[in-house]
Legacy VTK file of the C-alpha trace (Angstrom):
# vtk DataFile Version 3.0
C-alpha trace
ASCII
DATASET POLYDATA
POINTS 294 float
-25.764 -5.318 -13.503
-22.553 -3.683 -14.199
-19.371 -6.150 -14.396
-16.024 -5.612 -15.071
-13.523 -8.622 -15.329
-9.545 -7.924 -16.124
-9.620 -4.760 -16.899
-6.115 -3.997 -17.961
-4.759 -0.548 -19.183
-0.559 0.407 -19.875
-0.184 4.244 -21.294
3.228 4.614 -23.356
6.233 4.901 -20.988
5.021 1.885 -19.324
2.998 3.276 -16.479
0.209 0.620 -15.656
-3.027 2.619 -14.743
-5.237 -0.873 -14.548
-3.877 -4.349 -13.342
-6.141 -6.596 -14.120
-9.218 -4.509 -12.140
-12.584 -6.671 -12.112
-15.871 -5.279 -10.001
-19.511 -6.052 -10.350
-21.907 -3.660 -9.310
-25.979 -3.927 -8.597
-28.909 -1.267 -9.310
-27.990 2.084 -6.818
-24.658 4.005 -6.286
-21.804 2.291 -6.602
-18.701 4.519 -4.818
-15.311 3.976 -6.439
-13.071 5.769 -4.084
-9.599 6.259 -4.800
-6.712 9.098 -4.459
-5.118 10.950 -7.541
-3.641 8.877 -10.027
-5.187 5.353 -8.339
-6.939 4.398 -11.884
-10.144 6.031 -11.516
-10.351 8.893 -14.307
-9.512 5.821 -16.898
-11.358 3.262 -15.715
-13.906 5.800 -16.211
-12.840 6.727 -19.701
-12.861 2.465 -20.383
-16.382 2.434 -19.437
-17.243 5.805 -21.159
-16.553 3.827 -24.346
-13.679 6.557 -24.848
-10.719 4.419 -24.540
-9.202 1.227 -25.520
-8.275 -1.102 -22.450
-5.788 -3.717 -23.173
-7.083 -6.780 -21.944
-10.489 -7.624 -20.271
-14.418 -6.688 -20.663
-17.106 -4.760 -19.599
-20.922 -5.772 -19.382
-24.163 -3.980 -18.000
-27.360 -5.600 -18.849
-25.718 -8.271 -21.414
-24.609 -5.486 -23.795
-20.498 -5.345 -24.437
-19.157 -2.201 -23.464
-15.853 -3.451 -25.119
-16.948 -4.866 -28.256
-20.384 -3.207 -29.235
-19.020 0.542 -28.211
-22.192 1.929 -30.500
-24.985 -0.323 -28.267
-22.989 0.426 -25.234
-23.595 4.144 -26.169
-27.052 3.536 -25.832
-27.293 2.552 -22.672
-25.185 4.839 -21.361
-25.337 8.189 -19.839
-21.634 9.668 -18.839
-20.747 13.343 -16.406
-17.097 13.840 -16.673
-14.903 15.381 -14.304
-14.600 17.896 -16.928
-17.474 18.883 -18.633
-17.511 21.648 -21.220
-20.417 23.608 -22.120
-21.386 26.326 -24.451
-21.382 29.366 -22.619
-24.182 31.172 -24.896
-26.276 28.453 -25.579
-28.900 28.409 -23.072
-30.043 25.476 -20.714
-32.428 24.417 -22.965
-30.761 24.845 -26.228
-27.908 22.940 -24.765
-29.812 20.008 -23.672
-31.990 20.390 -27.318
-28.273 19.317 -28.391
-26.988 16.937 -26.500
-30.866 15.517 -27.460
-30.590 15.644 -30.868
-26.778 14.563 -30.558
-28.778 11.156 -29.328
-30.671 10.240 -31.648
-34.314 12.590 -30.343
-34.935 13.715 -34.215
-38.313 14.720 -34.089
-38.433 18.468 -32.607
-41.275 17.928 -31.088
-40.272 14.914 -28.927
-36.679 16.951 -27.975
-39.221 19.291 -26.713
-41.141 17.456 -24.722
-37.729 15.792 -22.947
-35.801 18.680 -22.357
-38.697 20.387 -20.807
-38.654 16.861 -18.460
-34.778 16.859 -17.723
-34.860 20.171 -16.769
-38.021 19.926 -14.117
-36.502 16.653 -12.816
-32.859 18.409 -12.132
-34.516 21.604 -11.026
-33.762 23.580 -13.332
-37.253 25.111 -15.590
-36.759 28.499 -13.699
-33.323 28.734 -15.553
-34.441 27.120 -18.881
-33.565 30.287 -20.976
-30.237 31.542 -19.456
-27.048 31.114 -20.982
-25.349 28.326 -19.373
-21.843 30.734 -19.103
-23.436 32.646 -16.152
-24.347 28.893 -14.273
-23.527 27.951 -10.599
-21.366 24.925 -10.277
-23.586 23.033 -9.348
-26.228 24.485 -11.932
-23.513 23.331 -14.373
-23.387 19.907 -13.060
-26.991 19.710 -12.439
-27.419 20.300 -15.865
-24.570 17.444 -16.764
-26.315 15.220 -14.662
-29.509 16.224 -17.457
-28.031 15.159 -20.299
-26.777 11.900 -18.929
-29.852 10.724 -18.836
-31.158 10.973 -22.100
-32.366 8.379 -23.842
-32.547 6.000 -20.219
-29.565 4.683 -19.594
-28.747 1.149 -18.310
-25.300 2.766 -16.120
-24.698 6.841 -15.422
-20.748 7.191 -14.779
-20.442 10.651 -12.828
-16.504 11.262 -12.251
-15.558 13.712 -9.499
-18.904 15.480 -9.412
-18.973 17.481 -6.268
-15.519 18.248 -6.111
-15.616 22.251 -5.986
-19.212 22.455 -5.341
-20.119 24.737 -2.062
-21.876 22.550 0.631
-24.998 23.553 0.163
-24.665 23.093 -3.888
-22.672 19.081 -2.889
-26.213 18.486 -0.873
-28.566 19.446 -3.540
-26.193 17.543 -5.786
-26.559 14.496 -4.022
-30.414 14.537 -3.428
-30.340 14.767 -6.825
-27.516 11.343 -7.535
-29.932 9.776 -4.900
-33.084 9.980 -7.366
-31.235 8.169 -10.582
-30.365 5.052 -9.070
-33.354 2.797 -9.626
-33.935 -1.368 -10.305
-33.072 -0.877 -13.279
-29.697 1.753 -13.121
-26.461 1.740 -12.302
-24.332 5.172 -10.782
-21.288 4.764 -10.495
-19.738 7.480 -7.960
-15.733 8.401 -8.884
-14.545 10.091 -5.993
-11.767 10.827 -4.051
-14.300 12.441 -1.084
-15.152 9.850 1.279
-18.396 11.677 2.673
-20.083 11.405 -0.586
-19.772 7.954 -0.297
-20.972 7.788 2.664
-23.783 9.928 2.057
-25.288 8.126 -1.338
-23.392 4.568 -1.306
-24.884 1.290 -0.632
-21.887 -0.648 -1.939
-18.326 0.480 -2.859
-14.473 -0.948 -3.648
-11.270 1.607 -3.152
-8.610 1.525 -6.020
-5.222 2.176 -5.165
-2.132 2.187 -7.584
-4.093 0.630 -10.181
-5.872 -2.315 -8.431
-9.034 -2.589 -6.440
-8.129 -3.020 -2.430
-11.553 -3.616 -0.622
-14.935 -4.137 -2.267
-17.406 -4.128 0.333
-20.322 -1.832 1.655
-19.683 1.445 3.456
-21.798 -0.526 6.992
-19.131 -3.813 6.672
-16.187 -1.349 6.406
-16.437 0.103 9.487
-17.549 -2.998 11.789
-14.167 -4.039 10.182
-12.935 -1.049 11.973
-14.657 -1.732 15.435
-12.215 -1.431 18.369
-9.774 -0.674 16.230
-9.631 3.601 16.232
-8.110 5.795 18.801
-7.777 9.304 19.391
-5.285 11.811 21.500
-4.611 15.319 20.505
-0.779 16.185 21.227
1.697 18.730 20.512
2.955 19.287 16.855
6.565 18.701 18.002
5.181 15.035 19.013
3.355 14.103 15.649
6.570 13.047 14.156
7.048 10.641 16.868
4.024 8.848 16.934
4.049 8.502 13.329
7.224 6.190 13.251
6.149 4.575 16.315
2.124 4.005 15.329
0.135 3.006 12.888
-1.334 7.099 11.867
-4.858 7.387 9.715
-5.348 11.329 10.364
-4.221 14.784 11.721
-5.536 17.789 11.870
-5.218 20.607 13.503
-7.679 21.569 16.610
-7.487 24.549 19.229
-3.554 24.836 18.779
-3.007 20.791 18.860
-2.833 17.816 17.077
-5.268 15.823 17.031
-3.796 12.165 16.094
-6.433 9.132 14.388
-4.372 5.635 14.751
-4.799 2.152 13.903
-3.755 -0.592 17.123
-5.694 -3.985 17.124
-5.776 -5.361 20.512
-5.517 -2.180 22.631
-4.410 1.410 22.616
-1.174 2.378 20.480
0.298 4.819 23.510
-0.727 6.627 26.377
-2.835 9.371 25.830
-5.232 7.785 22.941
-8.839 7.200 23.886
-11.250 4.916 22.049
-12.585 6.624 18.874
-15.713 5.931 16.756
-14.207 4.745 13.155
-15.769 6.500 9.989
-15.627 5.758 6.456
-12.669 8.267 6.490
-10.877 6.159 8.567
-11.351 2.661 6.385
-10.390 4.581 3.242
-7.246 6.108 4.955
-6.552 2.413 6.401
-6.086 1.801 2.868
-4.224 4.229 0.727
-2.021 6.025 2.863
1.392 4.949 3.247
3.818 2.824 0.619
1.473 0.000 0.802
-1.923 1.141 2.989
-1.661 0.391 6.284
-3.457 -2.903 6.568
LINES 1 295
294 0 1 2 3 4 5 6 7 8 9 10 11 12 13 14 15 16 17 18 19 20 21 22 23 24 25 26 27 28 29 30 31 32 33 34 35 36 37 38 39 40 41 42 43 44 45 46 47 48 49 50 51 52 53 54 55 56 57 58 59 60 61 62 63 64 65 66 67 68 69 70 71 72 73 74 75 76 77 78 79 80 81 82 83 84 85 86 87 88 89 90 91 92 93 94 95 96 97 98 99 100 101 102 103 104 105 106 107 108 109 110 111 112 113 114 115 116 117 118 119 120 121 122 123 124 125 126 127 128 129 130 131 132 133 134 135 136 137 138 139 140 141 142 143 144 145 146 147 148 149 150 151 152 153 154 155 156 157 158 159 160 161 162 163 164 165 166 167 168 169 170 171 172 173 174 175 176 177 178 179 180 181 182 183 184 185 186 187 188 189 190 191 192 193 194 195 196 197 198 199 200 201 202 203 204 205 206 207 208 209 210 211 212 213 214 215 216 217 218 219 220 221 222 223 224 225 226 227 228 229 230 231 232 233 234 235 236 237 238 239 240 241 242 243 244 245 246 247 248 249 250 251 252 253 254 255 256 257 258 259 260 261 262 263 264 265 266 267 268 269 270 271 272 273 274 275 276 277 278 279 280 281 282 283 284 285 286 287 288 289 290 291 292 293
């Protein structure tokens, strides 16, 4: 169990990155959604013991992540958004280096661990290749392998699929699903809604340093039942629709603009048809506009 209580962080210059964030996440994959600048990366760095908060508490399985950082790092795995690698080292050498940093001193034990990790992330066949020639997906899988060293209780992955092609994203999704266990929380921080939709049994949305939603994807969709509408309009009509209705998203389709709008209690206007809600609709309902749409 991950428990965050009243976490606050203000940067020099007065920017409030976190405004009393509180969350609970049980074992499994938990999604943290939010736009760029919402506070996701600040929160991930605090959880990873890389940044000191101004106030609040973080506990994982009873371990105080703020006051006992050394103990926290023994139960923590972390794949940051920018995962730096030495390009001339092989995959095997890279994992051996990280294992040594995490206290696996015995060479034979380290070799066995590295072999098992490479097998788990499907990189055994590339163990002798320099990581500088790895694809984005291979680099991310290697990043997950190093995060698994030490049997972590919390695994943090920050924007892991940004920049991956669809095939690599699918492969990475499968790997993340396999990581969750009865004792491990996988915290997925992302702005890609489909990642959360495909992977997470529970989720939260952060906006401007505050948690604005905390529920399951199923409950989120149920709350939008009958409230999402869609229409195809000309480009000239879009601005007027945005003034008159609560527009969730727009996309170009066959020369016209497909508009999805939120309206409870009936159609938002002529030409709109009821649409099946998506998690993307829910996300946009919370983060679009100056104060969101709800």
